[in-house]
C-alpha positions as CSV (number, residue, x, y, z in Angstrom):
1,M,-39.0,243.8,-67.2
2,E,-41.3,246.7,-68.1
3,E,-44.7,247.4,-66.7
4,G,-46.5,246.4,-69.9
5,E,-44.8,243.0,-69.9
6,L,-45.9,242.4,-66.3
7,R,-49.5,243.1,-67.3
8,D,-49.2,240.7,-70.2
9,L,-47.8,238.0,-68.0
10,A,-50.5,238.5,-65.4
11,S,-53.3,238.2,-68.0
12,E,-51.9,235.1,-69.6
13,P,-52.4,231.8,-68.0
14,E,-49.3,230.6,-66.2
15,T,-47.3,228.0,-67.9
16,P,-44.5,226.0,-66.3
17,S,-41.8,227.5,-68.5
18,M,-43.0,231.0,-67.7
19,L,-43.2,230.3,-64.0
20,Q,-39.7,228.8,-64.2
21,H,-38.5,231.9,-66.1
22,L,-40.0,234.3,-63.5
23,T,-38.6,232.2,-60.6
24,E,-35.1,232.4,-62.2
25,E,-35.4,236.1,-62.6
26,V,-36.6,236.5,-59.0
27,N,-33.6,234.3,-57.9
28,F,-31.2,236.4,-60.0
29,V,-32.5,239.7,-58.6
30,T,-32.4,238.2,-55.1
31,E,-28.8,237.1,-55.6
32,K,-27.9,240.5,-57.1
33,M,-29.5,242.3,-54.1
34,K,-27.6,240.0,-51.7
35,S,-24.4,240.7,-53.5
36,N,-25.1,244.4,-53.5
37,M,-25.9,244.3,-49.7
38,E,-22.6,242.4,-49.1
39,K,-20.7,245.1,-51.0
40,I,-22.5,247.8,-49.1
41,I,-21.6,246.1,-45.8
42,E,-17.9,245.8,-46.9
43,R,-17.9,249.4,-47.9
44,G,-19.3,250.3,-44.5
45,E,-16.5,248.3,-42.8
46,K,-13.9,249.9,-45.0
47,T,-15.4,253.3,-44.2
48,D,-15.3,252.6,-40.5
49,N,-11.7,251.4,-40.9
50,L,-10.8,254.6,-42.8
51,L,-12.5,256.7,-40.1
52,E,-10.5,255.0,-37.4
53,R,-7.3,255.5,-39.3
54,T,-8.2,259.2,-39.8
55,R,-8.7,259.6,-36.1
56,D,-5.4,258.0,-35.4
57,V,-3.7,260.3,-37.9
58,E,-5.4,263.3,-36.3
59,Q,-4.2,262.3,-32.9
60,E,-0.6,261.8,-34.2
61,T,-0.9,265.2,-35.9
62,R,-1.8,266.9,-32.6
63,C,1.1,265.2,-30.8
64,L,3.5,266.2,-33.6
65,R,2.2,269.8,-33.5
66,H,2.6,269.9,-29.7
67,S,6.2,268.5,-30.0
68,G,7.0,271.0,-32.7
69,R,5.9,273.9,-30.6
70,M,7.9,272.6,-27.7
71,V,11.0,272.3,-29.9
72,Q,10.4,275.8,-31.4
73,R,10.1,277.3,-27.9
74,S,13.2,275.6,-26.8
75,F,15.2,276.9,-29.7
76,C,13.7,280.4,-29.4
77,W,14.8,280.6,-25.7
78,R,18.2,279.3,-26.7
79,N,18.5,281.9,-29.4
80,C,17.4,284.6,-26.9
81,K,20.0,283.6,-24.4
82,L,22.7,283.5,-27.1
83,M,21.7,287.0,-28.4
84,A,21.7,288.4,-24.8
85,L,25.2,286.9,-24.2
86,L,26.5,288.4,-27.5
87,V,25.0,291.8,-26.8
88,G,26.5,291.8,-23.3
89,V,29.9,290.9,-24.6
90,G,29.6,293.6,-27.3
91,I,28.7,296.2,-24.7
92,I,31.6,295.3,-22.5
93,I,34.0,295.5,-25.4
94,V,32.7,298.8,-26.5
95,L,32.8,300.1,-22.9
96,I,36.5,299.0,-22.5
97,I,37.4,300.7,-25.8
98,F,35.6,303.9,-24.8
99,L,37.4,304.0,-21.5
100,L,40.8,303.3,-23.1
101,V,40.2,306.1,-25.7
102,F,39.3,308.7,-23.1
103,K,42.1,307.5,-20.8
104,V,39.9,306.6,-17.9
105,I,41.8,303.4,-17.8
106,P,45.5,304.2,-18.0
107,I,47.5,302.2,-20.5
108,P,51.0,301.3,-19.0
109,V,53.7,302.4,-21.5
110,P,56.8,300.3,-21.1
111,N,60.1,302.3,-20.7
112,P,62.3,301.9,-23.7
113,V,65.3,299.8,-22.9
114,P,68.5,301.5,-24.1
115,V,70.3,299.5,-26.8
116,P,74.0,299.4,-26.2
117,S,75.9,300.7,-29.2
118,T,78.8,298.6,-30.3
119,V,81.7,300.7,-31.5
120,H,84.3,298.8,-33.4
121,P,87.8,300.2,-33.6
122,P,88.8,301.1,-37.1
123,G,90.7,298.3,-38.8
124,P,93.7,298.7,-41.0
125,G,93.0,300.5,-44.2
126,T,89.8,302.1,-43.1
127,T,89.4,305.7,-42.8
128,T,87.1,307.4,-40.3
129,V,85.1,310.4,-41.1
130,S,84.2,312.6,-38.3
131,S,81.0,314.5,-38.4
132,T,82.3,317.3,-36.3
133,P,83.9,320.2,-38.1
134,K,87.5,321.1,-37.4
135,L,88.3,324.5,-36.1
């Protein structure tokens, strides 16, 4: 209702129908306000629930971040150990090759085993050619 209508109602004598109409409007507004208050309370509860869930998620995020850092450090140390091992093996191999090339470490050379020559006597119908000149 507007302000002008309220003045008109106040100046007019009250009739039962008008009083009933105003009572209905007051009841309607009261019910509407109660409904709005209930909705506000429900929203507040939902907001509290949402804040609680947000705190839980933040805590889980912190735990996950901590676990992630621990795993990352573990893999970093594992990689460092592996790289140190590979570098050490590489240095040893290069050192051995260097010592072999400059003959600091002697390489044993096996003595050649003489291969027995098999001479077959000439068979019938074969001629032998001697490689020595005749004098």
